[in-house]
N, CA, C and O atoms as a GROMACS GRO file, in nm:
protein
  312
    1MET      N    1  13.801  11.005   6.860
    1MET     CA    2  13.724  11.126   6.881
    1MET      C    3  13.770  11.172   7.023
    1MET      O    4  13.807  11.095   7.111
    2THR      N    5  13.764  11.306   7.033
    2THR     CA    6  13.797  11.367   7.167
    2THR      C    7  13.687  11.458   7.219
    2THR      O    8  13.633  11.545   7.152
    3LEU      N    9  13.662  11.431   7.340
    3LEU     CA   10  13.560  11.519   7.409
    3LEU      C   11  13.601  11.657   7.431
    3LEU      O   12  13.705  11.676   7.494
    4SER      N   13  13.534  11.752   7.389
    4SER     CA   14  13.573  11.896   7.403
    4SER      C   15  13.543  11.940   7.555
    4SER      O   16  13.483  11.867   7.634
    5SER      N   17  13.589  12.062   7.587
    5SER     CA   18  13.566  12.112   7.718
    5SER      C   19  13.420  12.140   7.738
    5SER      O   20  13.375  12.151   7.852
    6LYS      N   21  13.342  12.151   7.629
    6LYS     CA   22  13.196  12.167   7.644
    6LYS      C   23  13.124  12.041   7.648
    6LYS      O   24  13.001  12.042   7.655
    7GLY      N   25  13.195  11.925   7.643
    7GLY     CA   26  13.128  11.797   7.643
    7GLY      C   27  13.081  11.755   7.509
    7GLY      O   28  12.997  11.666   7.498
    8GLN      N   29  13.133  11.816   7.406
    8GLN     CA   30  13.093  11.771   7.269
    8GLN      C   31  13.185  11.687   7.198
    8GLN      O   32  13.306  11.702   7.211
    9LEU      N   33  13.131  11.595   7.120
    9LEU     CA   34  13.217  11.507   7.036
    9LEU      C   35  13.206  11.543   6.891
    9LEU      O   36  13.098  11.581   6.846
   10THR      N   37  13.310  11.533   6.816
   10THR     CA   38  13.308  11.559   6.671
   10THR      C   39  13.324  11.423   6.600
   10THR      O   40  13.427  11.356   6.612
   11ILE      N   41  13.221  11.387   6.529
   11ILE     CA   42  13.225  11.260   6.453
   11ILE      C   43  13.312  11.284   6.320
   11ILE      O   44  13.282  11.375   6.243
   12PRO      N   45  13.414  11.203   6.300
   12PRO     CA   46  13.490  11.224   6.184
   12PRO      C   47  13.410  11.225   6.056
   12PRO      O   48  13.310  11.154   6.046
   13ARG      N   49  13.451  11.305   5.958
   13ARG     CA   50  13.375  11.326   5.832
   13ARG      C   51  13.352  11.197   5.762
   13ARG      O   52  13.240  11.174   5.718
   14GLN      N   53  13.445  11.114   5.748
   14GLN     CA   54  13.427  10.983   5.678
   14GLN      C   55  13.314  10.895   5.739
   14GLN      O   56  13.236  10.830   5.668
   15LEU      N   57  13.310  10.897   5.873
   15LEU     CA   58  13.206  10.821   5.942
   15LEU      C   59  13.069  10.890   5.927
   15LEU      O   60  12.967  10.822   5.912
   16ARG      N   61  13.067  11.024   5.930
   16ARG     CA   62  12.940  11.098   5.902
   16ARG      C   63  12.890  11.066   5.764
   16ARG      O   64  12.772  11.033   5.747
   17GLU      N   65  12.975  11.076   5.665
   17GLU     CA   66  12.938  11.047   5.522
   17GLU      C   67  12.887  10.909   5.508
   17GLU      O   68  12.785  10.887   5.443
   18SER      N   69  12.959  10.809   5.570
   18SER     CA   70  12.912  10.667   5.552
   18SER      C   71  12.782  10.636   5.612
   18SER      O   72  12.706  10.551   5.566
   19LEU      N   73  12.754  10.712   5.723
   19LEU     CA   74  12.620  10.689   5.790
   19LEU      C   75  12.514  10.787   5.736
   19LEU      O   76  12.397  10.774   5.774
   20GLY      N   77  12.547  10.879   5.656
   20GLY     CA   78  12.442  10.981   5.602
   20GLY      C   79  12.406  11.077   5.707
   20GLY      O   80  12.294  11.128   5.705
   21LEU      N   81  12.495  11.106   5.801
   21LEU     CA   82  12.463  11.206   5.908
   21LEU      C   83  12.486  11.345   5.853
   21LEU      O   84  12.591  11.375   5.796
   22THR      N   85  12.386  11.428   5.870
   22THR     CA   86  12.399  11.569   5.828
   22THR      C   87  12.370  11.657   5.947
   22THR      O   88  12.316  11.611   6.047
   23PRO      N   89  12.405  11.786   5.936
   23PRO     CA   90  12.382  11.875   6.054
   23PRO      C   91  12.234  11.875   6.100
   23PRO      O   92  12.144  11.892   6.018
   24GLY      N   93  12.210  11.856   6.220
   24GLY     CA   94  12.073  11.849   6.271
   24GLY      C   95  12.027  11.706   6.288
   24GLY      O   96  11.920  11.685   6.345
   25THR      N   97  12.102  11.605   6.243
   25THR     CA   98  12.060  11.468   6.261
   25THR      C   99  12.061  11.429   6.409
   25THR      O  100  12.162  11.446   6.478
   26ARG      N  101  11.948  11.378   6.456
   26ARG     CA  102  11.941  11.333   6.598
   26ARG      C  103  12.005  11.197   6.608
   26ARG      O  104  12.000  11.113   6.518
   27LEU      N  105  12.066  11.181   6.725
   27LEU     CA  106  12.123  11.046   6.763
   27LEU      C  107  12.062  10.994   6.890
   27LEU      O  108  12.045  11.070   6.985
   28MET      N  109  12.029  10.870   6.896
   28MET     CA  110  11.980  10.809   7.019
   28MET      C  111  12.114  10.753   7.082
   28MET      O  112  12.196  10.688   7.017
   29VAL      N  113  12.126  10.785   7.212
   29VAL     CA  114  12.247  10.747   7.290
   29VAL      C  115  12.218  10.654   7.402
   29VAL      O  116  12.121  10.676   7.474
   30SER      N  117  12.297  10.552   7.421
   30SER     CA  118  12.278  10.456   7.521
   30SER      C  119  12.415  10.399   7.574
   30SER      O  120  12.516  10.425   7.508
   31VAL      N  121  12.424  10.328   7.678
   31VAL     CA  122  12.540  10.271   7.728
   31VAL      C  123  12.504  10.122   7.742
   31VAL      O  124  12.400  10.084   7.796
   32ASP      N  125  12.597  10.040   7.689
   32ASP     CA  126  12.574   9.892   7.691
   32ASP      C  127  12.626   9.842   7.822
   32ASP      O  128  12.695   9.912   7.897
   33PRO      N  129  12.590   9.713   7.850
   33PRO     CA  130  12.638   9.652   7.983
   33PRO      C  131  12.785   9.660   8.007
   33PRO      O  132  12.828   9.656   8.122
   34ASN      N  133  12.867   9.671   7.900
   34ASN     CA  134  13.009   9.680   7.914
   34ASN      C  135  13.062   9.818   7.929
   34ASN      O  136  13.184   9.837   7.933
   35GLY      N  137  12.971   9.922   7.938
   35GLY     CA  138  13.014  10.062   7.956
   35GLY      C  139  13.047  10.132   7.830
   35GLY      O  140  13.103  10.242   7.830
   36ARG      N  141  13.011  10.064   7.715
   36ARG     CA  142  13.038  10.131   7.587
   36ARG      C  143  12.926  10.226   7.549
   36ARG      O  144  12.809  10.193   7.569
   37LEU      N  145  12.958  10.343   7.494
   37LEU     CA  146  12.869  10.442   7.444
   37LEU      C  147  12.812  10.398   7.306
   37LEU      O  148  12.889  10.375   7.213
   38ILE      N  149  12.684  10.388   7.291
   38ILE     CA  150  12.627  10.347   7.161
   38ILE      C  151  12.547  10.474   7.113
   38ILE      O  152  12.466  10.536   7.182
   39LEU      N  153  12.581  10.501   6.990
   39LEU     CA  154  12.522  10.612   6.910
   39LEU      C  155  12.444  10.556   6.798
   39LEU      O  156  12.505  10.486   6.718
   40VAL      N  157  12.321  10.577   6.782
   40VAL     CA  158  12.240  10.529   6.675
   40VAL      C  159  12.162  10.638   6.615
   40VAL      O  160  12.081  10.702   6.682
   41PRO      N  161  12.186  10.665   6.474
   41PRO     CA  162  12.103  10.769   6.416
   41PRO      C  163  11.958  10.743   6.419
   41PRO      O  164  11.906  10.637   6.383
   42SER      N  165  11.894  10.852   6.465
   42SER     CA  166  11.745  10.850   6.464
   42SER      C  167  11.703  10.917   6.333
   42SER      O  168  11.689  11.039   6.325
   43LEU      N  169  11.684  10.837   6.236
   43LEU     CA  170  11.661  10.889   6.097
   43LEU      C  171  11.513  10.943   6.084
   43LEU      O  172  11.480  11.015   5.990
   44TYR      N  173  11.432  10.904   6.179
   44TYR     CA  174  11.292  10.944   6.165
   44TYR      C  175  11.235  11.002   6.304
   44TYR      O  176  11.262  10.953   6.414
   45GLU      N  177  11.164  11.101   6.287
   45GLU     CA  178  11.094  11.149   6.415
   45GLU      C  179  10.960  11.055   6.429
   45GLU      O  180  10.902  11.011   6.330
   46PRO      N  181  10.922  11.031   6.550
   46PRO     CA  182  10.809  10.933   6.566
   46PRO      C  183  10.691  10.978   6.493
   46PRO      O  184  10.621  10.894   6.436
   47GLU      N  185  10.660  11.108   6.488
   47GLU     CA  186  10.537  11.157   6.412
   47GLU      C  187  10.555  11.131   6.268
   47GLU      O  188  10.454  11.114   6.201
   48ASP      N  189  10.675  11.127   6.210
   48ASP     CA  190  10.694  11.097   6.067
   48ASP      C  191  10.646  10.964   6.027
   48ASP      O  192  10.604  10.946   5.913
   49LEU      N  193  10.649  10.864   6.119
   49LEU     CA  194  10.600  10.730   6.089
   49LEU      C  195  10.459  10.719   6.078
   49LEU      O  196  10.414  10.618   6.026
   50PHE      N  197  10.380  10.812   6.121
   50PHE     CA  198  10.235  10.817   6.117
   50PHE      C  199  10.173  10.921   6.028
   50PHE      O  200  10.052  10.928   6.008
   51ARG      N  201  10.262  11.001   5.976
   51ARG     CA  202  10.214  11.119   5.891
   51ARG      C  203  10.122  11.082   5.780
   51ARG      O  204  10.019  11.147   5.763
   52ASP      N  205  10.155  10.974   5.698
   52ASP     CA  206  10.076  10.930   5.580
   52ASP      C  207   9.984  10.818   5.608
   52ASP      O  208   9.933  10.755   5.516
   53ARG      N  209   9.959  10.788   5.737
   53ARG     CA  210   9.872  10.672   5.776
   53ARG      C  211   9.727  10.712   5.735
   53ARG      O  212   9.687  10.825   5.760
   54PRO      N  213   9.652  10.625   5.676
   54PRO     CA  214   9.520  10.655   5.640
   54PRO      C  215   9.429  10.673   5.761
   54PRO      O  216   9.456  10.617   5.867
   55THR      N  217   9.326  10.747   5.749
   55THR     CA  218   9.232  10.772   5.861
   55THR      C  219   9.164  10.637   5.900
   55THR      O  220   9.143  10.549   5.816
   56VAL      N  221   9.134  10.627   6.026
   56VAL     CA  222   9.058  10.513   6.066
   56VAL      C  223   8.909  10.518   6.022
   56VAL      O  224   8.838  10.613   6.054
   57GLN      N  225   8.864  10.415   5.947
   57GLN     CA  226   8.732  10.417   5.896
   57GLN      C  227   8.630  10.362   5.995
   57GLN      O  228   8.511  10.393   5.984
   58ARG      N  229   8.675  10.278   6.096
   58ARG     CA  230   8.577  10.231   6.189
   58ARG      C  231   8.652  10.215   6.320
   58ARG      O  232   8.775  10.213   6.326
   59SER      N  233   8.574  10.203   6.423
   59SER     CA  234   8.641  10.183   6.561
   59SER      C  235   8.572  10.059   6.623
   59SER      O  236   8.465  10.016   6.580
   60MET      N  237   8.637  10.006   6.722
   60MET     CA  238   8.590   9.886   6.786
   60MET      C  239   8.587   9.915   6.935
   60MET      O  240   8.674   9.987   6.986
   61THR      N  241   8.496   9.864   7.001
   61THR     CA  242   8.492   9.868   7.147
   61THR      C  243   8.588   9.754   7.198
   61THR      O  244   8.627   9.663   7.126
   62LEU      N  245   8.619   9.768   7.325
   62LEU     CA  246   8.700   9.655   7.391
   62LEU      C  247   8.629   9.521   7.371
   62LEU      O  248   8.691   9.420   7.337
   63GLU      N  249   8.494   9.523   7.393
   63GLU     CA  250   8.421   9.403   7.382
   63GLU      C  251   8.429   9.342   7.241
   63GLU      O  252   8.439   9.220   7.227
   64ASP      N  253   8.425   9.430   7.132
   64ASP     CA  254   8.438   9.390   6.994
   64ASP      C  255   8.572   9.325   6.975
   64ASP      O  256   8.583   9.223   6.907
   65MET      N  257   8.676   9.385   7.036
   65MET     CA  258   8.807   9.336   7.018
   65MET      C  259   8.834   9.200   7.094
   65MET      O  260   8.911   9.115   7.048
   66ASP      N  261   8.768   9.185   7.212
   66ASP     CA  262   8.770   9.056   7.287
   66ASP      C  263   8.706   8.947   7.197
   66ASP      O  264   8.760   8.837   7.180
   67ARG      N  265   8.587   8.983   7.140
   67ARG     CA  266   8.521   8.880   7.056
   67ARG      C  267   8.604   8.844   6.935
   67ARG      O  268   8.613   8.727   6.897
   68ALA      N  269   8.665   8.943   6.873
   68ALA     CA  270   8.750   8.914   6.750
   68ALA      C  271   8.875   8.821   6.786
   68ALA      O  272   8.912   8.728   6.715
   69ILE      N  273   8.930   8.858   6.901
   69ILE     CA  274   9.048   8.776   6.943
   69ILE      C  275   9.003   8.632   6.975
   69ILE      O  276   9.065   8.535   6.932
   70ALA      N  277   8.885   8.619   7.056
   70ALA     CA  278   8.840   8.490   7.080
   70ALA      C  279   8.810   8.412   6.960
   70ALA      O  280   8.844   8.294   6.948
   71ALA      N  281   8.740   8.481   6.864
   71ALA     CA  282   8.711   8.407   6.733
   71ALA      C  283   8.827   8.364   6.660
   71ALA      O  284   8.826   8.256   6.602
   72ALA      N  285   8.938   8.447   6.658
   72ALA     CA  286   9.054   8.417   6.587
   72ALA      C  287   9.130   8.294   6.665
   72ALA      O  288   9.199   8.213   6.603
   73ALA      N  289   9.112   8.288   6.792
   73ALA     CA  290   9.173   8.183   6.866
   73ALA      C  291   9.096   8.054   6.862
   73ALA      O  292   9.143   7.951   6.911
   74GLY      N  293   8.973   8.058   6.803
   74GLY     CA  294   8.890   7.939   6.786
   74GLY      C  295   8.811   7.905   6.913
   74GLY      O  296   8.769   7.791   6.929
   75ARG      N  297   8.789   8.003   7.004
   75ARG     CA  298   8.721   7.973   7.128
   75ARG      C  299   8.569   7.981   7.100
   75ARG      O  300   8.522   8.063   7.022
   76ALA      N  301   8.497   7.892   7.168
   76ALA     CA  302   8.358   7.871   7.147
   76ALA      C  303   8.278   7.996   7.206
   76ALA      O  304   8.167   8.024   7.163
   77ASP      N  305   8.334   8.065   7.299
   77ASP     CA  306   8.255   8.175   7.359
   77ASP      C  307   8.264   8.308   7.282
   77ASP      O  308   8.232   8.412   7.338
   78ALA      N  309   8.310   8.305   7.152
   78ALA     CA  310   8.321   8.420   7.066
   78ALA      C  311   8.191   8.472   7.031
   78ALA      O  312   8.181   8.570   6.958
   0.00000   0.00000   0.00000
């Protein structure tokens, strides 16, 4: 790949097709400890992961959570 004067990279077609990348696909970009550029397809938007989540039927206070955790851990003060 070659970096354009606008700072853009073109991913070769064969690679795009094998990864299922289409126009508009978002990529997460990072640099590893060896200075290599890492591109990872971001196939889902964070809100997509929660879109079909069922509504919460009950809520717990922090005290309720502490008691449940203590009970699961087998502590006597639950």
